[in-house]
N, C-alpha and C positions, 0 to 999 in steps of 0.2 A: 636722432631721437627718434622715441618710441610717442606713441599718441599718450602715454600716461607722464602725470608731471614731471619734467623735468628733473633732474635729482643735482644738486648743487655743492659742492664741497666750500668750506670757507676756512681760510688757514691765516691763522692771526694770534699773537701773544696776548693781547690785551686783552681780557674778558669781557670788560664794557663795550666794545665796539662790537667783538666775535657776538656777544650777548644778540647786542640790538642788531645787527646785518639778520643773524637768523632766524628773528622774530618776523623783520621786517619783509625780509623774503619769502616768509611761510604765507605770511598775510596777502602776499601777492603771487601765489600758486605755486608755488616751489615746494619742491622736500628738497632737506636742507639738515646735512651734518657737516658739522666742525670741528677744526685738531686748533690744538695751542701751542704748533709751533712746526716744524718740516719732518721729523722726528714721527711724530706725532702723525702726520700725516700720511707719511711714507706706510705705515702699520695701516690703516686705515685703505689706503689703496691698493694694497698686498692682495685684499678681499672684495673688494667693491670698485665697479665703476661709476664714472659719472660722466654727465654731459656738460659741465661746466667746472673748473675752479678757481674761485677766486682767492688771491692769495698776496697779504702783507710782502714787500720787500725786504724792508728792516725785522729780522726775528733773530735774536740770542738763537746762539749754535746757526746753522744753516740759513742762509740767505735764500728767501724766494727765489732770487732769480740763479743761483745753484742747483735750487731744487728744479725750477722749469728747465733747464739745460737738461740735468739727468732724465724726468720724465718724459723729453720727447726723444732721451735713444730708444726710448717703446710704446710710445703712448702719442695719439695726433689729439689726446681730448683739450678743447680751447680752456686758453688761461686766459684769466684777465689780473692783471697785477696793480698792489694798489702803491703807491707812490707817497712819498713828501711832495708838499708843493715845493717848484721850482728844482728840483732835482733831476736834470736832461741827461746826466749821465746815468743813471736809474734807468730812464724809461729808455734810453737806447740798448743799454745794456741785457735790460729785460726782452724788445722785442730781437733784439741779435739771438738772446739765448731760446727762444723758441715761442715766447709771448704773443696773445694775436691781440691785448689791444692793453692799452692800462690806464688809470684816472687818477687823480692827482689828489691826496689830502691834502683838506678839509674838502670832503664833496656834499653835496645834497645824493638823499636817498635816492628821489627819484631820477640822475641822472645816471646811477649806479645801475636800475632798473634797466633804463632805458639802452645803456651800455649791454649789458649780460642779454636782453632781448634782442638787441644787433646783431652780437655775435653767435643766438642760437638761431637765429634768422638764417644765415649764411652758412652754415652746417650744410654739404656734400647729402643731395638726394640722388637714390638712385630712380630712375625713369626707364619704363617698360612700354610708354607710350607708340611708339614708332621703330616698331622692329626693321627698320634699313639705317646698316651702322651709318656712324657719322663722326669722322675721325681723323684729326689733327695728325701728320707726321712730321717730328722735328729729330730727323736725322736717326739714331736706335729706340727714341721714345718713341710713344702714341699715347693722346691725348683722345679717349673718346669723351664726345662731348655732350650726349644724352647723360652718362652716368657720372658725369664730372671726376671722370679715373683716369689715371697719369699712369703707363707700362711700360716698363723695359724687357721684354721679353714676354717671358712670365712671371713677373716680378711687379707686384704690385707699388710705384713709390708711393710712399705716404703722405698727405699733402694735409697741412693745418687749415681747419677753416679760414683763415685769411687766405691762403696761398688756393686753394680752392678757387674761392669767391673771385679773386685776382685770374685765374686760368679761362673763368667762364666769361670774365669781363671781357681778355682779351681773344680768346674763343669765340665771340661774338662778332666782332669785326678783326680777321686777321690782316695782315697788309696794312692796317689802318694805326696812325699814332693816335694812341690814348690821351689828354694831357694829366699831368700828378694830381691840378685843383680836381679833375673829372674824376679821375681815381677815388681822391678822395670822400669827394661827392656819393660814388657806387657805391662805396665802402660804409657807409652809414656815418662817416666822423665828422667832426664840425670841422672848417675850415683851417685855414693858417701852415703859416710853415710848419709849426712842430710837428702838423700831421705829415703834409707832403714829404718830410724828412722820416716820419716812422713808415710812408710808401717806400720810400727806397731801402730801406733798411729790409723793409717784404718782397723786396723786388731782388734785393740782393740774394737773401736765402734761396728763394725760388728759380733763381740762375743756375744756384750752387746742385738742382736739383736736374736739371733740362736742360744746362750747358755742359759740354764735356771740357771746356778753357771758361770758366765763368767771368776772367779776366778781361776776355775778346769775346764777350757773348754773339752767338752767332741768330741763334732765333728768338731773342729775348730781347730788341736792339732798344739801345736808347738815342732817339732822334731828337738831334740838336733844336731846342726852341719849343719842342712837339712835346716831349712825350715819352711815354717809352710804346712798342708796339711789337709782336707777334708774330712771328716771320716763318710761319712753317713749308715745308717742303714742297 
């Protein structure tokens, strides 16, 4: 994010909701562009970068989950999905596709604002305050703690905002288990089993990026009864 007002893309086929969201978010200091469906969003994204995308799951044509999965192939822009109340499968599918968070409809606009700000705060920021390198080694992978960057050789491994925050949390206490409830709290989310399940999904995605065998993790371990633990070399 820059010092300028964050630029959001709203993707929703409901014209009324799209307009209300656009006006509400603009009143709260955001630049807002709106798209009526996934195809329209693709055209906009081909020429503009955004700080965050707020997208409905159920849309005619391509769904929000499908578009999220496609965008994750080339972009790490944070994505917040809007799902129908009670549609747990849509939420899990969205997280597995690469979304950073979800919000069930109907929702209070203030809650949407809180979720957006929480995601934007989690965006990794480079730091050059300390010239001394601080790096954790995970086999062929190295994690630059100060910059919040994951590298394999000369290749930067792109992390979503949530994955980046998880790495920061684990890197702050390597070798120590962090409970699922503490992870939910540190990620700025409400408590409950649904959010803990969402954290499990994020852990699975992160393991795919740092483990040679994600099904038998060596570095991001599950500690029975205690949570998860980063165990660097």
